[in-house]
BANU-241556 format. One record per atom (N, C-alpha, C): residue in one letter; x, y, z. Coordinates in steps of 0.02 Angstrom, whole numbers, padded with zeros to 5 digits, always signed. Layout:
aXYZ...
//
This chain:
m+04519-00978-10350m+04584-00933-10335m+04620-00970-10296k+04701-00944-10294k+04750-00984-10270k+04793-00950-10226d+04800-00958-10178d+04844-00923-10120d+04915-00929-10138r+04974-00881-10114r+05019-00888-10123r+05063-00935-10141s+05040-01002-10094s+05068-01063-10067s+05053-01104-10135g+04986-01080-10184g+04965-01122-10258g+04908-01159-10216q+04885-01158-10156q+04824-01196-10135q+04763-01161-10160i+04722-01188-10173i+04637-01151-10166i+04622-01122-10118d+04591-01078-10116d+04568-01019-10076d+04520-01045-10041g+04494-01021-09978g+04432-01063-09916g+04352-01067-09966a+04375-01008-10004a+04298-00974-10033a+04288-01015-10078e+04334-01013-10134e+04329-01080-10195e+04324-01134-10178t+04339-01157-10139t+04338-01217-10111t+04260-01229-10090a+04234-01191-10058a+04163-01224-10041a+04115-01174-10081r+04145-01147-10132r+04097-01165-10200r+04080-01204-10233r+04146-01228-10247r+04175-01304-10285r+04123-01371-10257a+04129-01352-10173a+04099-01408-10128a+04010-01384-10109g+03986-01332-10134g+03923-01320-10132g+03904-01345-10219h+03935-01355-10277h+03925-01366-10332h+03899-01446-10342l+03965-01465-10305l+03949-01532-10310l+03886-01576-10257l+03877-01519-10219l+03803-01534-10163l+03754-01553-10216e+03739-01466-10264e+03714-01475-10299e+03684-01527-10356i+03747-01537-10385i+03754-01606-10439i+03722-01665-10432v+03728-01691-10344v+03701-01747-10298v+03628-01730-10294a+03612-01667-10290a+03524-01660-10228a+03496-01663-10285s+03515-01630-10355s+03472-01626-10421s+03459-01687-10472a+03512-01743-10453a+03508-01802-10473a+03440-01846-10456s+03423-01883-10504s+03344-01942-10489s+03382-01989-10477g+03438-02004-10454g+03477-02064-10429g+03532-02044-10386a+03575-02094-10377a+03641-02087-10357a+03700-02090-10423l+03741-02068-10383l+03799-02036-10458l+03842-02063-10418s+03879-02094-10498s+03950-02115-10479s+03995-02053-10494l+04059-02058-10461l+04119-02028-10473l+04129-01990-10522q+04109-02038-10580q+04140-02023-10646q+04086-01993-10665q+04038-01977-10669q+03957-01947-10649q+03962-01864-10639i+03978-01885-10582i+03984-01796-10546i+04050-01761-10576v+04120-01804-10591v+04184-01781-10616v+04139-01717-10693e+04116-01770-10745e+04100-01731-10783e+04020-01668-10796q+03993-01704-10735q+03956-01639-10745q+03971-01580-10679s+04023-01592-10639s+04067-01540-10642s+04114-01482-10659g+04152-01531-10702g+04184-01496-10740g+04281-01512-10687l+04273-01520-10638l+04328-01537-10590l+04368-01584-10621t+04428-01594-10606t+04479-01661-10615t+04436-01690-10535k+04465-01788-10572k+04430-01835-10508k+04462-01833-10473s+04522-01795-10445s+04564-01804-10387s+04522-01742-10349t+04524-01679-10362t+04470-01636-10332t+04407-01657-10325s+04379-01677-10356s+04290-01716-10347s+04298-01749-10286y+04331-01806-10305y+04342-01855-10241y+04363-01827-10171r+04410-01785-10168r+04429-01734-10111r+04357-01718-10068l+04323-01663-10117l+04284-01637-10085l+04202-01680-10067i+04215-01728-10098i+04149-01767-10109i+04152-01798-10029r+04197-01838-10045r+04218-01862-09991r+04223-01819-09904a+04228-01745-09907a+04232-01713-09854a+04136-01693-09839l+04105-01685-09896l+04035-01694-09874l+04021-01753-09866q+04028-01827-09897q+04000-01898-09861q+04026-01888-09776d+04082-01865-09764d+04124-01846-09680d+04080-01817-09644e+04037-01752-09673e+04003-01723-09640e+03934-01739-09645g+03910-01803-09683g+03831-01815-09650g+03781-01773-09723w+03838-01724-09778w+03785-01706-09813w+03767-01754-09896v+03838-01790-09914v+03799-01825-09944v+03811-01914-09906e+03801-01973-09955e+03816-02030-09924e+03833-02082-09998r+03868-02149-09980r+03891-02157-10031r+03843-02240-10010t+03815-02259-10083t+03796-02323-10102t+03835-02389-10117s+03833-02433-10089s+03870-02486-10094s+03887-02507-10159r+03855-02478-10204r+03857-02499-10282r+03835-02445-10333e+03792-02402-10301e+03750-02339-10374e+03787-02307-10373g+03832-02258-10302g+03883-02196-10313g+03840-02162-10267y+03858-02104-10260y+03838-02051-10194y+03763-02024-10209r+03729-02004-10152r+03660-02003-10155r+03653-01935-10082v+03610-01901-10098v+03603-01850-10019v+03604-01881-09981g+03627-01848-09898g+03648-01873-09859g+03601-01844-09802a+03595-01895-09767a+03535-01881-09688a+03558-01813-09662r+03608-01757-09650r+03596-01699-09640r+03558-01659-09682l+03572-01679-09746l+03531-01623-09811l+03465-01641-09804i+03444-01707-09791i+03379-01708-09773i+03361-01686-09719g+03387-01683-09661g+03367-01649-09616g+03363-01570-09613l+03388-01531-09657l+03399-01480-09660l+03357-01456-09700a+03334-01485-09737a+03246-01465-09802a+03193-01502-09754s+03188-01536-09717s+03142-01544-09653s+03144-01491-09628m+03183-01447-09604m+03180-01383-09564m+03152-01327-09610v+03188-01324-09659v+03153-01280-09708v+03074-01280-09740n+03073-01339-09759n+03004-01357-09769n+02973-01423-09727p+02976-01412-09682p+02929-01464-09653p+02881-01478-09660p+02838-01530-09640p+02752-01549-09656p+02716-01503-09598d+02705-01454-09615d+02656-01430-09570d+02682-01365-09539d+02698-01330-09467d+02745-01306-09461d+02772-01366-09388i+02788-01420-09394i+02791-01468-09355i+02855-01426-09293v+02890-01418-09338v+02971-01392-09274v+02934-01361-09269e+02918-01293-09263e+02916-01243-09242e+02849-01256-09157r+02800-01278-09206r+02766-01310-09137r+02765-01341-09106t+02836-01383-09116t+02871-01435-09068t+02911-01403-09019r+02948-01348-09033r+03008-01334-09010r+02977-01299-08917p+02921-01263-08911p+02899-01251-08860p+02893-01312-08805v+02874-01380-08846v+02853-01450-08810v+02905-01482-08791l+02973-01461-08814l+03034-01487-08812l+03061-01464-08739e+03055-01399-08737e+03082-01363-08710e+03074-01371-08629s+03005-01364-08630s+02955-01403-08570s+02986-01461-08552l+02973-01533-08586l+03024-01601-08563l+03083-01585-08555a+03120-01552-08601a+03195-01565-08565a+03196-01525-08488r+03162-01457-08497r+03158-01428-08423r+03119-01496-08351i+03075-01521-08359i+03017-01568-08339i+03081-01627-08325t+03104-01633-08354t+03161-01729-08327t+03240-01703-08325s+03246-01640-08349s+03329-01633-08331s+03331-01659-08401e+03334-01676-08443e+03385-01731-08499e+03362-01693-08573t+03387-01730-08625t+03380-01699-08680t+03320-01740-08713a+03274-01684-08754a+03211-01686-08798a+03219-01670-08859t+03199-01719-08905t+03216-01721-08966t+03141-01750-09012l+03133-01681-09077l+03089-01698-09120l+03142-01758-09200h+03098-01811-09204h+03107-01853-09271h+03055-01855-09304i+03069-01816-09374i+03017-01826-09430i+03019-01924-09461r+02979-01929-09474r+02971-01987-09524r+02985-01963-09580n+03032-01995-09625n+03039-02018-09699n+03063-02071-09738g+03015-02079-09767g+02999-02144-09767g+03020-02200-09710s+03076-02231-09737s+03091-02296-09694s+03154-02258-09612y+03136-02197-09624y+03218-02176-09590y+03170-02134-09540a+03198-02098-09477a+03169-02065-09450a+03259-02032-09454i+03231-01927-09445i+03271-01889-09469i+03263-01841-09413l+03334-01835-09386l+03324-01793-09307l+03311-01708-09339a+03266-01680-09336a+03246-01605-09333a+03257-01564-09283g+03238-01556-09227g+03242-01517-09187g+03271-01560-09099g+03287-01503-09062g+03300-01507-08994g+03294-01469-08941a+03292-01508-08894a+03299-01425-08820a+03353-01500-08755e+03394-01445-08756e+03447-01497-08699e+03432-01465-08624s+03447-01495-08578s+03426-01471-08527s+03481-01396-08493q+03460-01385-08468q+03503-01316-08430q+03560-01344-08368k+03523-01414-08353k+03556-01451-08297k+03594-01521-08318h+03598-01545-08351h+03626-01600-08410h+03631-01584-08454v+03692-01581-08490v+03695-01559-08578v+03720-01640-08576l+03690-01680-08634l+03705-01732-08668l+03769-01743-08687r+03818-01758-08702r+03864-01747-08755r+03861-01820-08772r+03837-01819-08845r+03840-01870-08896r+03829-01848-08967a+03868-01904-09018a+03875-01881-09096a+03804-01884-09153a+03745-01850-09080a+03700-01859-09111a+03689-01759-09159y+03663-01753-09228y+03667-01696-09238y+03601-01692-09312i+03593-01615-09272i+03531-01604-09359i+03516-01639-09413g+03482-01681-09438g+03485-01721-09510g+03513-01799-09498e+03545-01809-09419e+03559-01869-09408e+03486-01922-09428r+03536-01962-09459r+03456-02008-09501r+03480-02088-09467t+03410-02126-09442t+03413-02181-09416t+03344-02223-09455p+03369-02289-09448p+03326-02337-09479p+03261-02321-09439l+03197-02333-09447l+03135-02348-09406l+03142-02402-09363t+03177-02475-09386t+03202-02533-09336t+03239-02521-09275r+03282-02488-09281r+03344-02455-09220r+03324-02401-09192g+03325-02409-09116g+03312-02337-09073g+03217-02325-09045c+03217-02306-08996c+03169-02284-08972c+03122-02228-09026a+03144-02149-09057a+03111-02143-09097a+03082-02153-09159g+03140-02217-09211g+03100-02244-09233g+03055-02297-09246l+03092-02327-09176l+03001-02387-09168l+02944-02385-09137v+02961-02331-09114v+02862-02316-09084v+02833-02269-09170i+02882-02260-09201i+02832-02218-09280i+02811-02291-09304l+02858-02335-09309l+02852-02410-09345l+02799-02440-09322g+02805-02437-09234g+02752-02489-09202g+02685-02458-09222n+02681-02406-09252n+02609-02340-09264n+02591-02354-09331l+02610-02396-09379l+02607-02375-09442l+02564-02446-09445d+02500-02447-09490d+02474-02516-09528d+02519-02557-09536a+02482-02610-09535a+02517-02696-09556a+02569-02675-09637g+02507-02662-09675g+02548-02656-09747g+02598-02582-09742e+02590-02550-09725e+02656-02492-09709e+02693-02518-09661r+02693-02545-09640r+02764-02576-09586r+02778-02634-09637a+02765-02657-09663a+02775-02720-09699a+02824-02707-09751q+02830-02626-09789q+02839-02616-09831q+02914-02585-09813v+02924-02548-09745v+02981-02501-09724v+03009-02586-09689l+03002-02626-09672l+03038-02674-09692l+03075-02710-09716r+03030-02700-09776r+03078-02744-09841r+03115-02703-09871s+03104-02620-09860s+03129-02566-09901s+03216-02573-09851l+03212-02585-09810l+03267-02603-09736l+03313-02667-09746g+03268-02722-09770g+03308-02789-09778g+03358-02787-09810g+03405-02769-09872g+03444-02756-09887g+03487-02695-09840t+03496-02676-09792t+03524-02607-09789t+03566-02641-09731k+03628-02627-09751k+03683-02649-09648k+03676-02613-09596g+03686-02627-09551g+03669-02626-09500g+03578-02563-09482s+03542-02609-09518s+03472-02573-09531s+03438-02599-09476s+03449-02628-09433s+03426-02652-09357s+03463-02702-09331s+03468-02672-09251s+03505-02730-09205s+03475-02774-09156v+03417-02815-09193v+03363-02843-09178v+03353-02887-09202d+03329-02967-09190d+03314-03002-09266d+03241-02979-09283n+03205-03048-09304n+03142-03016-09339n+03098-03043-09282t+03132-03092-09212t+03095-03104-09176t+03065-03064-09117d+03122-03038-09088d+03134-02976-09049d+03075-02921-09059l+03121-02916-09131l+03062-02853-09179l+03006-02840-09166a+02982-02907-09188a+02899-02903-09165a+02885-02922-09124r+02898-02937-09067r+02892-02947-08989r+02900-02855-08961r+02946-02812-08967r+02951-02754-08975r+02905-02722-09012l+02871-02716-09053l+02822-02675-09090l+02754-02704-09057t+02740-02757-09042t+02667-02765-09006t+02692-02728-08941e+02751-02717-08911e+02743-02689-08840e+02725-02602-08882v+02759-02603-08913v+02754-02535-08925v+02678-02503-08945k+02633-02530-08984k+02587-02531-08995k+02532-02544-08919r+02555-02586-08869r+02513-02576-08831r+02522-02517-08765r+02576-02526-08745r+02594-02460-08697r+02594-02376-08724g+02608-02358-08785g+02591-02309-08826g+02682-02280-08826v+02728-02296-08818v+02799-02285-08811v+02844-02326-08828a+02890-02334-08853a+02949-02348-08862a+03019-02362-08806l+03042-02395-08800l+03110-02378-08745l+03161-02405-08807s+03225-02374-08787s+03303-02408-08824s+03334-02412-08774f+03388-02435-08761f+03450-02439-08717f+03540-02449-08763g+03554-02397-08781g+03597-02385-08817g+03618-02407-08905e+03545-02386-08907e+03555-02431-08996e+03590-02376-09055n+03566-02321-09037n+03601-02292-09083n+03665-02216-09042h+03643-02231-08999h+03719-02190-08937h+03730-02233-08882p+03802-02263-08882p+03804-02302-08839p+03814-02279-08760g+03777-02298-08712g+03765-02263-08642g+03714-02223-08654v+03681-02232-08702v+03618-02175-08697v+03551-02216-08696s+03515-02188-08665s+03434-02258-08649s+03392-02171-08672g+03316-02210-08707g+03268-02151-08718g+03219-02165-08706i+03179-02148-08729i+03096-02151-08703i+03080-02113-08775a+02997-02125-08808a+02972-02096-08863a+02906-02099-08873a+02887-02057-08890a+02790-02060-08930a+02779-02041-08976p+02747-02083-09015p+02725-02038-09062p+02684-01980-09076v+02676-01944-09130v+02662-01869-09150v+02626-01898-09215r+02547-01871-09202r+02524-01886-09270r+02473-01843-09278a+02436-01831-09363a+02434-01789-09388a+02366-01753-09369g+02352-01712-09341g+02310-01718-09306g+02232-01783-09321s+02170-01742-09336s+02136-01795-09340s+02132-01856-09375s+02173-01854-09445s+02181-01921-09473s+02220-01969-09444g+02243-01968-09367g+02301-02005-09329g+02348-02036-09375r+02348-02029-09447r+02439-02040-09450r+02502-02018-09428v+02563-02080-09402v+02601-02052-09375v+02670-02034-09426v+02682-01937-09398v+02697-01908-09431v+02771-01910-09432a+02803-01917-09356a+02872-01906-09293a+02831-01935-09258s+02899-01923-09216s+02909-01958-09139s+02949-01902-09100i+02939-01905-09040i+02969-01871-08978i+03018-01907-08930s+03074-01896-08931s+03084-01943-08876s+03120-01921-08852v+03122-01923-08756v+03197-01893-08713v+03235-01958-08699a+03299-01931-08695a+03384-01984-08691a+03416-01946-08612g+03445-01993-08606g+03491-01959-08565g+03555-02031-08549p+03600-02018-08498p+03651-02082-08480p+03602-02124-08443d+03614-02183-08483d+03590-02223-08435d+03595-02238-08370q+03653-02236-08341q+03643-02222-08266q+03617-02191-08217r+03557-02127-08272r+03529-02088-08222r+03457-02085-08262w+03453-02092-08332w+03386-02090-08367w+03388-02170-08364n+03366-02216-08346n+03363-02279-08331n+03300-02310-08354e+03280-02391-08342e+03225-02395-08361e+03154-02378-08283v+03142-02392-08251v+03127-02360-08222v+03090-02285-08229t+03151-02247-08230t+03130-02183-08201t+03089-02176-08264m+03117-02193-08349m+03083-02180-08406m+03018-02196-08415q+02996-02259-08380q+02918-02287-08386q+02862-02245-08328r+02923-02214-08273r+02878-02155-08242r+02855-02112-08277f+02891-02078-08311f+02898-02018-08362f+02829-02046-08403a+02827-02085-08439a+02795-02102-08501a+02717-02071-08503p+02678-02073-08463p+02621-02050-08448p+02637-01989-08479r+02662-01934-08454r+02676-01872-08461r+02708-01849-08535l+02737-01879-08565l+02762-01877-08649l+02709-01908-08684r+02684-01960-08661r+02605-01962-08702r+02558-01927-08696r+02573-01873-08666r+02515-01816-08652r+02537-01772-08691a+02586-01760-08681a+02625-01709-08707a+02621-01722-08816c+02627-01776-08817c+02621-01805-08906c+02556-01773-08898a+02507-01818-08879a+02431-01803-08900a+02423-01749-08904d+02436-01703-08859d+02421-01622-08855d+02436-01581-08920l+02492-01618-08925l+02528-01574-08995l+02513-01607-09037s+02480-01666-09048s+02440-01682-09124s+02380-01671-09131a+02374-01644-09094a+02284-01620-09080a+02295-01540-09136t+02361-01506-09108t+02380-01449-09153t+02395-01471-09236l+02421-01518-09235l+02415-01531-09302l+02388-01528-09359s+02369-01505-09404s+02342-01540-09497s+02360-01549-09552i+02406-01582-09525i+02469-01602-09613i+02413-01645-09650a+02414-01624-09705a+02384-01626-09773a+02422-01733-09769p+02394-01765-09800p+02404-01825-09823p+02441-01813-09880
//
């Protein structure tokens, strides 16, 4: 439907964008713009305008060669609607407690293959962390404390598989292989991972793993983050035992099928 100016109205734009999202989500692989045009029945210019808007908001992403596929924000939303077991719901009071104790921001990151998806969070009532993170944000396991603590607690074979899959991913890691190996050894030894501005400049964080009950399989992580001038290494290390205990207590309540 068009308004008096001849422009497509908001409701019709939303319907078309939703249709494009369904097309991309239902595809077995990435789709080229031409394939999207053919399947949607829209003009190339309209398809491109809508798909770029979806890309800008994180609902779809464009690969370098293959085309468009579902983005981190849609994956994160799916993890909230149908998460492993009821991990998001069970984690909420833990996040709220950690945010209250530290006066910083606590977040849940669920593992999705070689990535960590931000699936939930709790802001401190005292300090609101203003950053670019959003529910559904996807980061590689090789970058940032939430991903590193998951990667560091995988078995050697699974870890190698993750590193191979990220080998050709632009920006998949902010450290070289030697430094990454050293950090993962430290993660395994300490039971937590620390990061300093790796995903969001000026923001430091500490994370511990969340396991699938008695299986011990790492399925997620909980991180607590804050501005680096306030939430520094000394403060985070002092908080580490409490974070480990909170994650261990939560893990004991989970019964996620392998």
